[in-house]
BAFILUM-950698 format. One record per residue (C-alpha): residue number from 1; residue in three letters; chain; x, y, z. Coordinates in Angstrom, 1 decimal. Example, Ala and Ser with C-alpha at 12.3 -4.5 7.8 and 13.67 -1.06 7.14 Angstrom:
BEGIN
(1, Ala, A, (12.3, -4.5, 7.8)),
(2, Ser, A, (13.7, -1.1, 7.1)),
//
This chain:
BEGIN
(1, Met, A, (-0.2, -0.2, -0.1)),
(2, Ser, A, (3.1, 2.3, 0.4)),
(3, Gly, A, (4.0, 1.7, -2.5)),
(4, Arg, A, (0.7, 2.3, -4.5)),
(5, Arg, A, (-0.1, 5.8, -2.5)),
(6, Leu, A, (3.8, 7.2, -3.7)),
(7, Arg, A, (3.1, 6.2, -7.1)),
(8, Glu, A, (0.1, 8.0, -7.1)),
(9, Ser, A, (0.9, 11.1, -5.4)),
(10, Val, A, (3.8, 11.1, -8.0)),
(11, Ala, A, (2.4, 10.4, -10.6)),
(12, Gln, A, (0.1, 13.6, -10.0)),
(13, Val, A, (3.0, 15.9, -9.6)),
(14, Leu, A, (4.3, 14.3, -12.7)),
(15, Thr, A, (0.9, 15.1, -15.2)),
(16, Arg, A, (0.3, 18.6, -13.3)),
(17, His, A, (3.5, 19.6, -15.1)),
(18, Gly, A, (3.0, 18.1, -18.1)),
(19, Phe, A, (3.7, 14.8, -18.5)),
(20, Pro, A, (1.1, 12.6, -20.2)),
(21, Glu, A, (-2.1, 11.4, -18.5)),
(22, Asp, A, (-1.1, 7.9, -18.6)),
(23, Thr, A, (2.5, 8.4, -17.1)),
(24, Lys, A, (3.5, 4.9, -15.2)),
(25, Val, A, (5.6, 5.4, -12.4)),
(26, Val, A, (7.9, 2.6, -10.8)),
(27, Val, A, (9.1, 2.2, -7.7)),
(28, Ala, A, (12.4, 0.1, -8.2)),
(29, Gly, A, (15.5, -0.5, -6.1)),
(30, Leu, A, (16.3, -1.7, -3.0)),
(31, Ser, A, (16.7, 0.1, 0.6)),
(32, Gly, A, (19.4, -1.3, 3.5)),
(33, Thr, A, (18.7, -1.3, 7.0)),
(34, Tyr, A, (19.0, 2.3, 7.3)),
(35, Ser, A, (15.5, 2.6, 6.1)),
(36, Ser, A, (13.7, -0.9, 6.9)),
(37, Tyr, A, (10.1, -1.3, 6.4)),
(38, Ile, A, (7.9, 1.6, 5.2)),
(39, Thr, A, (4.2, 1.2, 6.1)),
(40, Thr, A, (1.4, 3.3, 6.1)),
(41, Tyr, A, (0.3, 5.3, 9.0)),
(42, Glu, A, (-2.8, 3.1, 9.3)),
(43, Glu, A, (-0.6, -0.1, 9.2)),
(44, Tyr, A, (2.1, 0.9, 11.7)),
(45, Gln, A, (-1.4, 1.4, 14.3)),
(46, Ala, A, (-1.4, -2.4, 13.8)),
(47, Gln, A, (2.5, -2.8, 15.1)),
(48, Arg, A, (3.1, -6.2, 13.3)),
(49, Tyr, A, (6.2, -7.1, 12.3)),
(50, Glu, A, (6.4, -4.7, 9.3)),
(51, Ala, A, (5.1, -1.9, 11.1)),
(52, Ala, A, (7.2, -2.9, 14.5)),
(53, Ser, A, (10.5, -2.6, 11.5)),
(54, Thr, A, (9.2, 0.8, 10.4)),
(55, Ile, A, (11.7, 2.7, 12.6)),
(56, Tyr, A, (11.3, 6.3, 12.3)),
(57, Gly, A, (7.9, 5.9, 13.2)),
(58, Pro, A, (4.3, 6.1, 12.0)),
(59, His, A, (5.0, 9.3, 9.2)),
(60, Thr, A, (7.7, 7.6, 7.5)),
(61, Leu, A, (5.5, 7.2, 4.5)),
(62, Ser, A, (4.5, 10.6, 4.3)),
(63, Ala, A, (8.2, 12.3, 4.8)),
(64, Tyr, A, (8.9, 10.1, 1.7)),
(65, Ile, A, (6.5, 11.1, -0.6)),
(66, Lys, A, (7.0, 14.8, 0.7)),
(67, Asn, A, (10.5, 14.4, -0.7)),
(68, Phe, A, (9.6, 12.3, -3.7)),
(69, Asn, A, (7.1, 15.0, -4.9)),
(70, Val, A, (9.9, 17.6, -4.6)),
(71, Leu, A, (12.2, 15.5, -6.4)),
(72, Ala, A, (9.5, 14.9, -9.4)),
(73, Glu, A, (8.6, 18.5, -9.7)),
(74, Ala, A, (12.0, 19.4, -10.0)),
(75, Met, A, (13.0, 17.2, -12.6)),
(76, Ala, A, (9.9, 17.9, -14.7)),
(77, Lys, A, (10.6, 21.7, -14.4)),
(78, Gly, A, (14.3, 20.3, -15.2)),
(79, Glu, A, (15.6, 22.2, -12.0)),
(80, Pro, A, (18.4, 21.6, -9.6)),
(81, Val, A, (17.6, 20.2, -6.4)),
(82, Asp, A, (19.3, 21.5, -3.0)),
(83, Lys, A, (21.1, 18.5, -1.5)),
(84, Gly, A, (20.0, 19.6, 1.9)),
(85, Pro, A, (21.6, 18.1, 4.9)),
(86, Gln, A, (24.4, 15.3, 4.8)),
(87, Pro, A, (24.5, 12.4, 7.2)),
(88, Pro, A, (28.1, 12.4, 8.9)),
(89, Asn, A, (31.2, 10.1, 7.8)),
(90, Leu, A, (31.5, 7.8, 10.6)),
(91, Glu, A, (34.3, 5.9, 8.7)),
(92, Ala, A, (36.7, 6.5, 11.2)),
(93, Ala, A, (34.5, 5.6, 13.9)),
(94, Gln, A, (33.7, 2.2, 12.6)),
(95, Ile, A, (34.7, -0.3, 15.4)),
(96, Asn, A, (36.8, -3.3, 13.9)),
(97, Ile, A, (36.9, -6.7, 16.2)),
(98, Leu, A, (39.3, -8.3, 13.9)),
(99, Arg, A, (43.0, -8.2, 14.5)),
(100, Asn, A, (45.6, -6.9, 12.4)),
(101, Asn, A, (46.8, -10.3, 10.1)),
(102, Ser, A, (50.0, -11.4, 10.5)),
(103, Asn, A, (52.7, -11.7, 7.9)),
(104, Asp, A, (52.7, -15.0, 5.9)),
(105, Lys, A, (55.7, -17.1, 4.6)),
(106, Thr, A, (56.3, -20.1, 2.9)),
(107, Ser, A, (57.6, -23.4, 3.6)),
(108, Arg, A, (61.2, -23.8, 2.8)),
(109, Leu, A, (61.9, -23.4, -0.9)),
(110, Lys, A, (58.9, -22.5, -1.5)),
(111, Gln, A, (57.4, -19.3, -3.3)),
(112, Phe, A, (53.6, -17.5, -3.2)),
(113, Gly, A, (51.3, -19.0, -5.6)),
(114, Asp, A, (53.4, -22.2, -5.8)),
(115, Val, A, (51.3, -25.4, -6.4)),
(116, Leu, A, (51.2, -28.2, -3.6)),
(117, Leu, A, (49.0, -30.2, -4.7)),
(118, Asp, A, (48.5, -30.1, -8.6)),
(119, Ala, A, (45.6, -31.4, -10.9)),
(120, Lys, A, (45.2, -34.4, -12.1)),
(121, Asp, A, (46.0, -35.2, -16.1)),
(122, Thr, A, (42.0, -35.7, -16.8)),
(123, Tyr, A, (38.6, -35.2, -15.2)),
(124, Thr, A, (35.4, -36.5, -16.3)),
(125, Ala, A, (32.8, -33.9, -16.5)),
(126, Gly, A, (30.8, -34.0, -13.2)),
(127, Glu, A, (34.1, -34.6, -10.9)),
(128, Ser, A, (35.8, -32.1, -8.7)),
(129, Ala, A, (39.4, -30.6, -9.5)),
(130, Val, A, (41.2, -29.5, -6.2)),
(131, Val, A, (44.3, -27.9, -6.6)),
(132, Lys, A, (46.3, -26.4, -3.2)),
(133, Phe, A, (48.3, -23.5, -3.6)),
(134, Gln, A, (51.1, -22.0, -0.9)),
(135, Ser, A, (49.2, -18.3, 0.2)),
(136, Gly, A, (49.1, -15.2, 1.6)),
(137, Asn, A, (46.2, -14.3, 3.7)),
(138, Pro, A, (43.3, -13.1, 1.5)),
(139, Arg, A, (43.0, -10.5, 4.0)),
(140, Asn, A, (45.6, -8.3, 2.7)),
(141, Asn, A, (43.3, -8.0, -0.4)),
(142, Leu, A, (39.7, -8.4, -0.5)),
(143, Met, A, (39.5, -8.7, -4.3)),
(144, Ile, A, (37.0, -6.3, -4.6)),
(145, Gly, A, (36.0, -6.5, -8.4)),
(146, Gln, A, (38.9, -8.9, -8.6)),
(147, Thr, A, (38.8, -12.7, -8.0)),
(148, Tyr, A, (40.8, -14.9, -5.8)),
(149, Leu, A, (40.4, -18.0, -8.5)),
(150, Thr, A, (39.8, -18.3, -12.2)),
(151, Val, A, (39.5, -21.5, -14.1)),
(152, Glu, A, (40.8, -21.0, -17.6)),
(153, Lys, A, (40.1, -22.8, -21.0)),
(154, Trp, A, (42.9, -22.9, -23.4)),
(155, Thr, A, (42.6, -23.0, -27.2)),
(156, Gly, A, (46.5, -23.5, -28.2)),
(157, Glu, A, (48.4, -21.0, -26.3)),
(158, Thr, A, (45.5, -18.8, -25.7)),
(159, Ser, A, (43.3, -19.2, -22.4)),
(160, Lys, A, (40.0, -17.8, -21.7)),
(161, Thr, A, (38.8, -17.1, -18.0)),
(162, Val, A, (35.3, -19.4, -17.9)),
(163, Arg, A, (34.9, -19.4, -14.4)),
(164, Thr, A, (36.0, -17.2, -11.2)),
(165, Asp, A, (35.3, -17.3, -7.3)),
(166, Ala, A, (31.7, -15.8, -8.1)),
(167, Asp, A, (30.7, -18.9, -9.5)),
(168, Trp, A, (28.7, -21.5, -7.8)),
(169, Asp, A, (30.7, -24.6, -9.2)),
(170, Thr, A, (33.8, -23.1, -7.7)),
(171, Ile, A, (35.2, -22.8, -3.9)),
(172, Phe, A, (38.0, -20.9, -2.2)),
(173, Asp, A, (38.7, -22.7, 1.0)),
(174, Trp, A, (42.1, -20.9, 3.0)),
(175, Asn, A, (43.8, -22.7, 6.3)),
(176, Val, A, (46.6, -21.6, 7.9)),
(177, Thr, A, (49.0, -24.3, 8.2)),
(178, Asp, A, (51.7, -23.2, 10.5)),
(179, Ser, A, (52.8, -20.3, 12.5)),
(180, Ser, A, (55.3, -19.0, 14.2)),
(181, Ile, A, (57.6, -16.3, 15.6)),
(182, Val, A, (60.8, -15.3, 13.0)),
(183, Pro, A, (63.5, -13.1, 14.4)),
(184, Leu, A, (63.2, -9.8, 12.2)),
(185, Pro, A, (64.9, -6.5, 13.1)),
(186, Pro, A, (63.8, -4.6, 15.6)),
(187, Leu, A, (61.3, -7.1, 17.2)),
(188, Pro, A, (60.7, -10.7, 16.3)),
(189, Ile, A, (56.9, -10.8, 14.3)),
(190, Arg, A, (54.7, -13.6, 14.1)),
(191, Ala, A, (54.1, -14.9, 10.6)),
(192, Ala, A, (51.8, -17.8, 9.6)),
(193, Glu, A, (52.3, -20.1, 6.7)),
(194, Ser, A, (49.1, -20.9, 4.6)),
(195, Glu, A, (47.8, -22.6, 1.8)),
(196, Ala, A, (44.7, -22.0, -0.6)),
(197, Thr, A, (42.5, -24.8, -1.8)),
(198, Ile, A, (40.4, -24.4, -5.2)),
(199, Thr, A, (38.1, -26.7, -5.9)),
(200, Trp, A, (36.1, -26.7, -9.5)),
(201, Asn, A, (33.2, -29.1, -9.3)),
(202, Ile, A, (33.3, -29.5, -13.1)),
(203, Pro, A, (29.5, -29.2, -14.4)),
(204, Glu, A, (28.0, -32.1, -16.9)),
(205, Ser, A, (27.4, -29.7, -19.4)),
(206, Val, A, (30.7, -28.4, -19.7)),
(207, Glu, A, (32.7, -28.3, -23.5)),
(208, Pro, A, (35.1, -30.9, -23.3)),
(209, Gly, A, (38.8, -29.5, -23.7)),
(210, Thr, A, (41.9, -28.3, -22.3)),
(211, Tyr, A, (41.8, -26.3, -18.9)),
(212, Ser, A, (43.8, -24.9, -15.9)),
(213, Ile, A, (43.2, -23.5, -12.3)),
(214, Val, A, (44.8, -19.9, -11.3)),
(215, His, A, (45.0, -18.5, -8.0)),
(216, Asn, A, (45.7, -14.8, -7.4)),
(217, Gly, A, (46.5, -13.5, -4.1)),
(218, Tyr, A, (48.3, -10.7, -2.1)),
(219, Ala, A, (51.6, -12.0, 0.3)),
(220, Lys, A, (52.2, -10.0, 3.5)),
(221, Thr, A, (56.1, -9.9, 4.4)),
(222, Lys, A, (58.5, -8.0, 6.3)),
(223, Ser, A, (62.2, -7.7, 4.8)),
(224, Leu, A, (65.8, -7.8, 6.8)),
(225, Ser, A, (65.4, -4.0, 6.7)),
(226, Gly, A, (62.4, -3.9, 8.3)),
(227, Val, A, (60.1, -2.9, 5.4)),
(228, Thr, A, (56.5, -4.4, 5.5)),
(229, Ser, A, (55.2, -4.9, 2.0)),
(230, Ile, A, (51.9, -6.5, 0.4)),
(231, Thr, A, (52.9, -7.7, -3.1)),
(232, Pro, A, (50.8, -9.5, -5.3)),
(233, Tyr, A, (51.5, -13.1, -6.7)),
(234, Thr, A, (49.8, -15.6, -9.0)),
(235, Gly, A, (49.9, -19.5, -9.7)),
(236, Ser, A, (48.5, -22.0, -12.1)),
(237, Ser, A, (48.2, -25.6, -11.9)),
(238, Lys, A, (49.1, -27.6, -15.2)),
(239, Lys, A, (46.3, -28.1, -18.3)),
(240, Phe, A, (44.3, -30.5, -17.8)),
(241, Gln, A, (41.8, -32.7, -20.1)),
(242, Val, A, (38.0, -32.5, -19.1)),
(243, Thr, A, (36.2, -34.8, -20.6)),
(244, Gln, A, (32.1, -35.7, -21.5)),
(245, Ala, A, (31.0, -38.7, -19.2)),
(246, Ser, A, (29.6, -41.7, -21.4)),
(247, Arg, A, (26.2, -41.8, -21.2)),
(248, Gln, A, (24.6, -45.2, -20.4)),
(249, Phe, A, (21.7, -46.3, -22.5)),
(250, Ala, A, (19.2, -49.1, -21.5)),
(251, Gly, A, (19.1, -51.9, -24.1)),
//
């Protein structure tokens, strides 16, 4: 009902300022918990779930309608709208309950991104390919807009990314395998050795061909001079073949 009243009010403002009589107003988009539910004044009185979650009180809808009408009129007239009071930036006041992650280290004679458990030579669609890498802490870089893993399909010497960590059939699992004190100047530091396990549950509908699994990450290390740095690394499995499962037909 709130949405209906909002649409009707905005439509009246628009048609009053030159829009066609059959103008349709669509409420699109989602709000976060800053707004929660918006009920009508009448619904608010009942105090059921939605009304109890209308956190700004019984006149919340009226406030929204008033401001949407202002925006609609300005849009119809092509006029700018004053931004009004801005909410405070509380980023610096946020509480972080996570302690700083320790430095990363590798096994002896290993580098970040090295393969610890490689893929098999061949998989049948429907099986799972599992590869383990020497890894850094994923919190070193949250990879926003990027990916901790890719599945590459090869055509000759050229590859194309066909899966990332956003796909349902891939799994990125990270765990610490060793944590110890490393004697570095000016003071000893704690460093953790870790590994990333990447699993690709190969769909039965996958295109047969040559594939590989790639891990992307960042490692936090401290030099002998005491300088801490976070550097990117990449590791890749060997290429492997994926074949279609043979189908059994009843006689």
